[in-house]
C-alpha positions as CSV (number, residue, x, y, z in Angstrom):
1,M,23.0,-14.9,107.1
2,R,24.2,-14.4,110.6
3,D,21.9,-15.2,113.6
4,K,20.4,-12.4,115.5
5,I,20.4,-11.8,119.2
6,F,18.2,-9.0,120.7
7,I,19.4,-7.6,124.0
8,A,16.1,-6.2,125.2
9,D,14.8,-4.1,128.1
10,I,11.0,-3.9,127.7
11,Q,10.7,-1.8,130.9
12,S,13.1,0.9,129.5
13,R,12.9,2.8,132.7
14,C,14.0,6.3,132.8
15,N,13.9,9.2,135.4
16,T,12.2,12.6,135.1
17,K,15.3,13.9,133.1
18,N,14.7,11.1,130.5
19,Q,17.9,9.3,131.6
20,C,18.3,5.6,132.0
21,V,17.9,4.2,135.6
22,G,20.1,1.4,136.7
23,H,22.8,-0.6,135.1
24,W,20.9,-1.6,131.8
25,F,23.2,0.4,129.4
26,A,26.4,-1.3,130.9
27,L,24.8,-4.7,130.7
28,A,23.8,-4.2,127.0
29,K,27.3,-3.1,126.2
30,N,28.8,-6.1,127.8
31,Y,26.6,-8.4,125.7
32,I,27.5,-6.5,122.5
33,A,31.1,-7.1,123.3
34,L,30.5,-10.8,124.1
35,F,28.4,-11.7,121.0
36,K,29.3,-9.2,118.2
37,E,31.9,-11.6,116.5
38,K,29.4,-14.5,116.4
39,C,26.1,-12.9,115.4
40,D,24.3,-9.6,114.8
41,V,23.5,-8.0,118.1
42,I,20.6,-5.7,118.3
43,V,19.8,-3.6,121.4
44,A,16.0,-3.1,121.9
45,G,14.8,-0.5,124.3
46,G,12.5,2.5,124.5
47,P,13.4,6.0,123.3
48,V,15.9,6.5,126.2
49,Y,18.1,3.9,124.5
50,R,18.4,5.7,121.2
51,E,21.1,8.1,122.0
52,E,23.3,5.5,123.6
53,F,22.8,2.7,121.1
54,G,21.8,4.4,117.8
55,K,25.3,3.8,116.5
56,Y,24.9,0.0,117.0
57,S,22.0,-2.0,115.6
58,Y,19.1,-0.7,117.6
59,L,15.4,-1.4,117.8
60,S,13.4,1.4,119.3
61,L,10.6,0.1,121.4
62,P,7.5,2.4,121.7
63,K,7.6,3.4,125.3
64,N,9.8,4.3,128.3
65,V,8.5,3.6,131.8
66,T,8.7,6.6,134.0
67,D,8.1,7.4,137.7
68,E,5.1,9.6,136.8
69,M,3.2,6.7,135.2
70,G,0.3,5.0,137.1
71,S,0.4,1.3,137.5
72,L,-2.0,0.7,134.6
73,S,0.0,3.0,132.3
74,R,3.2,1.2,133.3
75,Y,1.7,-2.1,132.7
76,L,0.4,-1.1,129.2
77,A,3.9,0.3,128.3
78,F,5.4,-3.1,129.3
79,Y,2.9,-4.9,127.2
80,R,3.2,-2.7,124.1
81,N,7.0,-2.9,124.2
82,A,6.9,-6.8,124.6
83,R,4.4,-7.1,121.8
84,Y,6.5,-4.9,119.5
85,L,9.7,-6.8,120.4
86,F,8.2,-10.2,119.8
87,N,6.8,-9.2,116.5
88,Q,10.2,-7.9,115.3
89,A,12.3,-10.7,116.8
90,K,10.1,-13.6,115.8
91,G,12.2,-16.7,115.5
92,D,15.4,-15.0,116.9
93,T,17.1,-15.0,120.3
94,I,16.1,-12.5,122.9
95,I,18.0,-11.9,126.1
96,L,15.6,-10.0,128.3
97,Q,16.8,-7.8,131.1
98,Y,14.2,-6.3,133.4
99,G,13.6,-4.8,136.7
100,S,10.0,-5.5,137.4
101,P,9.5,-9.3,137.2
102,F,5.8,-9.8,137.7
103,S,4.7,-7.1,135.2
104,T,7.3,-8.3,132.7
105,H,6.2,-11.9,133.1
106,I,2.6,-11.1,132.3
107,A,3.7,-8.8,129.4
108,I,5.7,-11.7,128.0
109,L,2.9,-14.2,128.3
110,L,0.4,-11.8,126.5
111,G,2.8,-10.6,123.9
112,Y,4.9,-13.8,123.1
113,K,5.6,-14.9,119.6
114,K,7.8,-17.9,118.9
115,S,11.4,-16.9,119.9
116,N,14.2,-18.2,122.0
117,V,13.8,-16.2,125.1
118,Y,16.4,-16.0,128.0
119,L,15.7,-14.0,131.1
120,I,18.2,-12.3,133.2
121,E,17.1,-13.0,136.8
122,Y,18.5,-11.2,139.8
123,S,16.4,-12.8,142.6
124,T,13.3,-14.9,143.2
125,V,11.1,-12.0,144.1
126,G,9.2,-12.4,140.8
127,I,8.0,-15.9,141.7
128,Q,7.3,-15.5,145.4
129,G,3.7,-15.8,146.4
130,F,0.9,-18.0,145.0
131,L,-0.2,-15.8,142.0
132,K,3.4,-15.0,141.0
133,H,4.3,-18.6,141.1
134,I,1.4,-19.6,138.9
135,I,2.4,-16.9,136.3
136,W,6.0,-18.2,136.5
137,R,4.9,-21.8,135.8
138,L,3.1,-20.7,132.7
139,L,5.9,-18.4,131.6
140,K,8.7,-21.0,132.0
141,R,7.1,-23.1,129.2
142,K,7.8,-20.2,126.8
143,I,11.4,-19.4,127.7
144,C,14.5,-21.3,126.9
145,G,16.5,-20.5,130.1
146,V,17.4,-18.1,132.9
147,I,20.7,-16.3,133.1
C-alpha cells in the first residue's frame, strides 16, 4: 500500500461568487505533480475545491470560509475542517497551506490527531506577539516541520 499525502487547506477561503481566493489551487496542483509518482496525493479543501480537484483524489472538508462570516463563525469553520481532516488523515502526512496563521494554529491544536504535519509558512506574522508566540510554542511540538 502506498503512503498518503494530504495537501490541505482548512481555511478554504472563497469569495462571494464561491470562487477560490489566492494561489491555493496552483499550489495544490504543484504538489500533486511533485508527489504523484511516489505516493497517493489527496487534496483536502472545502466545497470550493470540489470542482477543481474532483478528478483527483479529493477529500471534501465541511466548510468554506467566506468574507460574510463573522469571526466566531470563521473560527468554528477552521476548527470543524481541522477536526475532520485529522480524523480522516490519522497517521498520514499532511502538508497544510493556510492564510490565517493564528486561527489555523488554534484549530490544529484543538483538532490534532497523530499525523505527520508540515506547515507552509509565508511569514512570521503568525508568531508575533506574546499570545501568538505561546500558541506557536505549543503547536510546534505537534508538527514535523515548516516549509
